[in-house]
ZANU-826274 format. One record per residue (C-alpha): residue number from 1; residue in three letters; x, y, z. Coordinates in Angstrom, 1 decimal, m for minus. Each point is the difference from the previous one (the first is absolute). Layout:
BEGIN
(NUM,"ALA",(X,Y,Z))
...
REM end
This chain:
BEGIN
(1,"UNK",(m0.8,5.7,17.9))
(2,"UNK",(1.6,m3.4,m0.4))
(3,"UNK",(3.6,0.1,1.3))
(4,"UNK",(2.1,m2.7,m1.5))
(5,"UNK",(3.9,m0.1,m0.8))
(6,"UNK",(2.4,m2.0,m1.9))
(7,"UNK",(3.5,0.0,m1.3))
(8,"UNK",(0.5,m1.1,m3.5))
(9,"UNK",(3.2,m1.9,m0.6))
(10,"UNK",(1.1,m0.9,m3.5))
(11,"UNK",(3.1,m2.0,m0.8))
(12,"UNK",(1.8,0.4,m3.3))
(13,"UNK",(0.1,m2.8,m2.3))
(14,"UNK",(0.0,m0.8,m3.6))
(15,"UNK",(m3.7,m1.3,0.0))
(16,"UNK",(m1.3,0.1,3.5))
(17,"UNK",(m0.9,2.5,2.6))
(18,"UNK",(0.1,m0.6,3.9))
(19,"UNK",(m2.6,2.0,1.9))
(20,"UNK",(m0.4,m0.2,3.7))
(21,"UNK",(m2.2,2.0,2.4))
(22,"UNK",(1.0,1.4,3.3))
(23,"UNK",(m2.6,1.5,2.4))
(24,"UNK",(0.8,3.6,1.4))
(25,"UNK",(m1.8,2.6,1.8))
(26,"UNK",(m2.0,2.4,m1.9))
(27,"UNK",(m0.4,3.8,0.6))
(28,"UNK",(m3.5,0.9,m0.5))
(29,"UNK",(m1.0,3.1,m2.0))
(30,"UNK",(m3.2,1.9,0.3))
(31,"UNK",(m2.4,1.0,m2.6))
(32,"UNK",(m0.1,3.8,m1.0))
(33,"UNK",(m3.3,1.5,1.0))
(34,"UNK",(0.9,3.7,m0.4))
(35,"UNK",(0.4,2.2,m3.0))
(36,"UNK",(3.4,m0.9,m1.5))
(37,"UNK",(m0.2,m1.8,m3.3))
(38,"UNK",(2.2,m0.9,m3.0))
(39,"UNK",(m0.4,1.6,m3.4))
(40,"UNK",(m3.3,m0.1,m1.6))
(41,"UNK",(0.2,m1.8,m3.4))
(42,"UNK",(m3.0,m0.1,m2.4))
(43,"UNK",(m1.3,m3.5,m0.5))
(44,"UNK",(1.5,m1.3,3.3))
(45,"UNK",(m2.3,m1.2,2.7))
(46,"UNK",(1.6,0.1,3.3))
(47,"UNK",(0.0,m2.9,2.7))
(48,"UNK",(1.8,0.2,3.3))
(49,"UNK",(2.3,2.7,1.0))
(50,"UNK",(2.5,m0.7,2.8))
(51,"UNK",(3.2,1.3,1.5))
(52,"UNK",(3.5,m1.6,m0.4))
(53,"UNK",(3.1,1.8,0.9))
(54,"UNK",(m0.4,3.7,m0.4))
(55,"UNK",(m2.5,m0.4,m2.9))
(56,"UNK",(m3.2,m1.5,m1.2))
(57,"UNK",(m0.8,m3.1,m1.9))
(58,"UNK",(m3.2,m0.4,m1.9))
(59,"UNK",(m1.7,m2.8,m2.1))
(60,"UNK",(m1.9,0.7,m3.1))
(61,"UNK",(m1.7,m1.4,m3.0))
(62,"UNK",(0.3,1.9,m3.5))
(63,"UNK",(m3.1,m0.3,m2.1))
(64,"UNK",(m0.9,0.8,m3.7))
(65,"UNK",(m2.9,2.0,m1.3))
(66,"UNK",(m2.3,m3.1,0.5))
(67,"UNK",(1.1,m0.2,3.7))
(68,"UNK",(1.9,m3.3,m0.7))
(69,"UNK",(3.4,m0.4,1.8))
(70,"UNK",(3.1,0.4,m2.0))
(71,"UNK",(2.5,0.2,2.7))
(72,"UNK",(0.2,m1.0,3.8))
(73,"UNK",(2.8,1.4,2.2))
(74,"UNK",(1.2,2.2,2.7))
(75,"UNK",(1.6,3.5,0.3))
(76,"UNK",(2.3,1.2,2.7))
(77,"UNK",(1.7,3.3,0.6))
(78,"UNK",(3.8,0.5,m0.1))
(79,"UNK",(m0.4,0.8,3.7))
(80,"UNK",(m0.9,m3.6,0.5))
(81,"UNK",(3.6,m0.9,m0.4))
(82,"UNK",(1.1,2.2,2.9))
(83,"UNK",(m0.2,m1.2,3.6))
(84,"UNK",(m0.9,m3.6,m0.9))
(85,"UNK",(0.2,m2.5,2.9))
(86,"UNK",(3.5,m1.4,0.1))
(87,"UNK",(m0.9,m3.3,1.7))
(88,"UNK",(m2.4,m2.8,m0.7))
(89,"UNK",(m2.1,m0.7,m3.1))
(90,"UNK",(m3.0,2.3,m0.4))
(91,"UNK",(m3.1,m0.9,m1.9))
(92,"UNK",(m2.5,2.7,m0.8))
(93,"UNK",(m3.4,m1.5,m1.4))
(94,"UNK",(m2.0,2.2,m2.2))
(95,"UNK",(m3.6,m0.6,m1.3))
(96,"UNK",(m0.9,0.7,m3.5))
(97,"UNK",(m2.9,2.0,m1.3))
(98,"UNK",(m3.1,m2.0,m1.1))
(99,"UNK",(1.0,0.4,m3.7))
(100,"UNK",(2.8,m2.5,0.5))
(101,"UNK",(m2.7,m2.9,0.3))
(102,"UNK",(0.1,m0.4,m3.8))
(103,"UNK",(3.7,m0.9,0.3))
(104,"UNK",(1.6,m3.1,1.8))
(105,"UNK",(1.2,2.1,3.0))
(106,"UNK",(m1.6,0.4,3.4))
(107,"UNK",(2.6,2.4,1.9))
(108,"UNK",(3.5,1.0,0.0))
(109,"UNK",(2.9,0.1,2.5))
(110,"UNK",(3.1,2.2,0.1))
(111,"UNK",(2.8,m1.8,1.9))
(112,"UNK",(3.2,1.8,1.0))
(113,"UNK",(3.2,m2.1,0.7))
(114,"UNK",(2.4,2.4,1.4))
(115,"UNK",(2.9,m2.5,0.1))
(116,"UNK",(m1.1,m2.1,m2.9))
(117,"UNK",(0.5,m3.8,0.4))
(118,"UNK",(2.0,m2.8,m1.1))
(119,"UNK",(1.8,m1.0,m2.2))
(120,"UNK",(2.8,2.2,0.9))
(121,"UNK",(1.2,2.1,m2.8))
(122,"UNK",(m3.4,m0.2,m1.9))
(123,"UNK",(m3.0,0.9,2.0))
(124,"UNK",(1.7,1.3,3.1))
(125,"UNK",(m0.7,3.6,m1.0))
(126,"UNK",(m2.8,2.2,1.3))
(127,"UNK",(m3.1,m0.6,m2.2))
(128,"UNK",(m3.9,m0.1,m0.3))
(129,"UNK",(m2.2,m2.9,m0.9))
(130,"UNK",(m3.2,1.0,m1.6))
(131,"UNK",(m2.6,m2.8,0.3))
(132,"UNK",(m3.0,0.1,m2.1))
(133,"UNK",(m2.2,m2.7,1.6))
(134,"UNK",(m2.6,m2.1,m1.8))
(135,"UNK",(m1.0,m1.3,3.5))
(136,"UNK",(m1.9,1.9,2.8))
(137,"UNK",(1.7,0.7,3.2))
(138,"UNK",(m2.3,m2.7,1.6))
(139,"UNK",(1.2,m2.7,m2.6))
(140,"UNK",(3.6,1.2,0.6))
(141,"UNK",(m0.3,m0.6,3.8))
(142,"UNK",(m0.5,m3.8,m0.7))
(143,"UNK",(3.4,m0.3,m1.7))
(144,"UNK",(2.3,m1.0,2.8))
(145,"UNK",(3.3,m2.0,0.4))
(146,"UNK",(m2.0,m2.1,2.6))
(147,"UNK",(m2.6,m1.0,m2.6))
(148,"UNK",(m0.3,m2.8,m2.4))
(149,"UNK",(3.4,0.3,m1.7))
(150,"UNK",(m0.6,m2.6,m2.6))
(151,"UNK",(m3.1,1.9,m1.2))
(152,"UNK",(1.4,3.4,0.4))
(153,"UNK",(3.2,m0.7,m1.8))
(154,"UNK",(m1.6,m2.2,m2.8))
(155,"UNK",(1.4,1.0,m3.4))
(156,"UNK",(m2.6,1.8,m2.2))
(157,"UNK",(m0.8,m1.3,m3.4))
(158,"UNK",(2.9,0.8,m2.3))
(159,"UNK",(m2.3,1.8,m2.4))
(160,"UNK",(m0.7,2.6,2.8))
(161,"UNK",(3.7,0.8,0.6))
(162,"UNK",(1.8,2.5,m2.3))
(163,"UNK",(3.1,m1.5,m1.8))
(164,"UNK",(3.1,0.4,1.9))
(165,"UNK",(m1.5,0.2,3.4))
(166,"UNK",(1.0,m2.4,2.8))
(167,"UNK",(m0.9,m0.8,3.6))
(168,"UNK",(2.5,m0.5,2.9))
(169,"UNK",(2.0,m3.2,m0.5))
(170,"UNK",(0.3,m2.8,2.5))
(171,"UNK",(m2.6,m1.8,2.2))
(172,"UNK",(m3.1,1.4,1.1))
(173,"UNK",(0.3,1.7,3.6))
(174,"UNK",(m1.7,2.8,2.0))
(175,"UNK",(2.8,2.3,m1.4))
(176,"UNK",(m1.6,m0.4,m3.4))
(177,"UNK",(m3.2,1.9,1.1))
(178,"UNK",(0.1,3.9,0.6))
(179,"UNK",(m2.9,0.7,2.4))
(180,"UNK",(m2.8,1.7,m1.7))
(181,"UNK",(1.6,m0.4,m3.4))
(182,"UNK",(1.0,m3.6,m0.9))
(183,"UNK",(2.9,m1.0,m2.3))
(184,"UNK",(1.9,2.4,m2.0))
(185,"UNK",(1.0,m1.0,m3.5))
(186,"UNK",(2.7,2.1,m1.5))
(187,"UNK",(1.2,0.7,m3.5))
(188,"UNK",(3.2,m2.0,m0.5))
(189,"UNK",(1.1,2.3,m2.9))
(190,"UNK",(0.0,3.2,2.1))
(191,"UNK",(3.2,2.2,m0.3))
(192,"UNK",(0.9,m0.4,3.6))
(193,"UNK",(0.5,m3.6,m0.5))
(194,"UNK",(2.3,0.7,m2.9))
(195,"UNK",(2.6,2.1,1.9))
(196,"UNK",(m1.8,3.4,m0.3))
(197,"UNK",(m1.2,2.1,2.9))
(198,"UNK",(m3.5,m0.4,1.3))
(199,"UNK",(m2.1,2.9,m1.0))
(200,"UNK",(m3.5,m1.4,m0.5))
(201,"UNK",(m1.5,m3.5,m0.7))
(202,"UNK",(m3.4,m1.7,m0.4))
(203,"UNK",(m1.3,m2.8,2.2))
(204,"UNK",(m3.1,m2.2,m0.1))
(205,"UNK",(m1.4,m1.5,3.2))
(206,"UNK",(m1.8,m3.3,0.3))
(207,"UNK",(m2.0,m1.8,2.7))
(208,"UNK",(m2.2,m3.2,m0.2))
(209,"UNK",(1.3,m0.4,m3.6))
(210,"UNK",(m1.6,3.4,m0.9))
(211,"UNK",(1.3,3.4,m0.8))
(212,"UNK",(m0.3,2.4,3.0))
(213,"UNK",(1.9,3.2,m0.9))
(214,"UNK",(2.1,1.9,m2.5))
(215,"UNK",(3.1,1.7,1.4))
(216,"UNK",(2.3,2.7,m1.3))
(217,"UNK",(3.0,0.2,2.3))
(218,"UNK",(1.8,3.4,m0.2))
(219,"UNK",(3.2,1.1,1.5))
(220,"UNK",(0.1,3.4,1.8))
(221,"UNK",(3.0,0.8,m2.1))
(222,"UNK",(m2.0,m0.5,m3.2))
(223,"UNK",(m2.7,2.3,1.2))
(224,"UNK",(2.6,2.7,0.7))
(225,"UNK",(1.0,m0.1,m3.6))
(226,"UNK",(m3.5,1.5,m0.7))
(227,"UNK",(m0.7,m2.8,m2.5))
(228,"UNK",(m2.2,m0.1,m3.1))
(229,"UNK",(m0.3,m3.8,m0.2))
(230,"UNK",(m2.5,m2.4,m1.6))
(231,"UNK",(0.2,m3.7,m1.0))
(232,"UNK",(m2.2,m2.9,m1.2))
(233,"UNK",(m1.3,m2.4,2.7))
(234,"UNK",(0.8,m3.6,m1.0))
(235,"UNK",(m3.4,m1.6,m0.5))
(236,"UNK",(m1.1,m3.5,0.8))
(237,"UNK",(m2.0,m1.9,m2.6))
(238,"UNK",(m3.0,0.0,2.1))
(239,"UNK",(m1.2,1.6,3.3))
(240,"UNK",(m1.9,m2.2,2.5))
(241,"UNK",(m2.3,2.9,0.8))
(242,"UNK",(m2.0,1.0,m3.1))
(243,"UNK",(m2.4,2.6,m0.9))
(244,"UNK",(2.1,2.9,1.3))
(245,"UNK",(2.8,2.4,m1.5))
(246,"UNK",(3.6,m0.6,0.4))
(247,"UNK",(2.9,2.3,m0.7))
(248,"UNK",(2.6,m0.6,m2.7))
(249,"UNK",(2.4,2.7,1.0))
(250,"UNK",(1.4,1.8,3.1))
(251,"UNK",(1.7,3.3,0.6))
(252,"UNK",(2.0,1.8,2.5))
(253,"UNK",(0.1,3.8,m0.7))
(254,"UNK",(0.9,3.3,1.6))
(255,"UNK",(m2.4,2.9,m0.4))
(256,"UNK",(2.4,3.0,0.1))
(257,"UNK",(m3.0,2.6,m0.1))
(258,"UNK",(m1.6,m1.5,3.3))
(259,"UNK",(3.2,m1.5,1.5))
(260,"UNK",(m1.7,m3.4,0.3))
(261,"UNK",(0.7,m3.5,m1.1))
(262,"UNK",(m2.6,m2.2,m1.7))
(263,"UNK",(0.3,m3.8,m0.1))
(264,"UNK",(m2.8,m1.6,m2.2))
(265,"UNK",(m1.2,m3.1,m1.8))
(266,"UNK",(m1.3,1.1,m3.4))
(267,"UNK",(m1.5,m1.1,m3.4))
(268,"UNK",(m2.6,m2.3,1.4))
(269,"UNK",(m1.6,m2.7,m2.1))
(270,"UNK",(m3.0,m2.3,1.0))
(271,"UNK",(0.8,m3.6,0.5))
REM end
């Protein structure tokens, strides 16, 4: 298991986002080898199942009749929100089933931030970061604040960045690099930067001028509303990695029948 940790700091502004990492201790979580599982859903191929809080977290790929992926995501039980660690940032890597190889994604990580993070009044609320990584865990291990900052923080070609997204402002520094992740680019039009409470938002991560992850960031309070939410994902003009499928929508939904949450990237198209 790759144990990495970071704190995402985003400063409110009209057109820029300030994002700075801060190393913390990670609480390891073990894989589930015994019988407990989450709900069985037709068409869903299960990846890893691990424990978090008092519940289970499970990665999956949903496939169509031709065995092609139509969604990638994770499920976690309502019990996961009980007895969560109350200190430090906890990252839980989850491998995907082989069917995900037709998509851009290599693995997932569910990260729990019990105290949130700066800026005060915006992201300082308990929340989850759901990272969908295009990189392998080995590739992520080379992304370090002690590395080649000029290369790691080099801006990607403009056509590979969705409209409205911005990197941290200011000069390049080790604080620009989140270990194992890279530079977080945020949506400057998100509601929390326009005076509304943070509920959920969508972030892209870049390193070495290439896209490294997709990230829905979700407050615990939003999950407790038992949401039925979905939205378009802002798309770049081109993706640097071609020949694989990318999602065009994401969703955050509560399954009342099974008392589970589903976070998914959906509606894949080949690029």
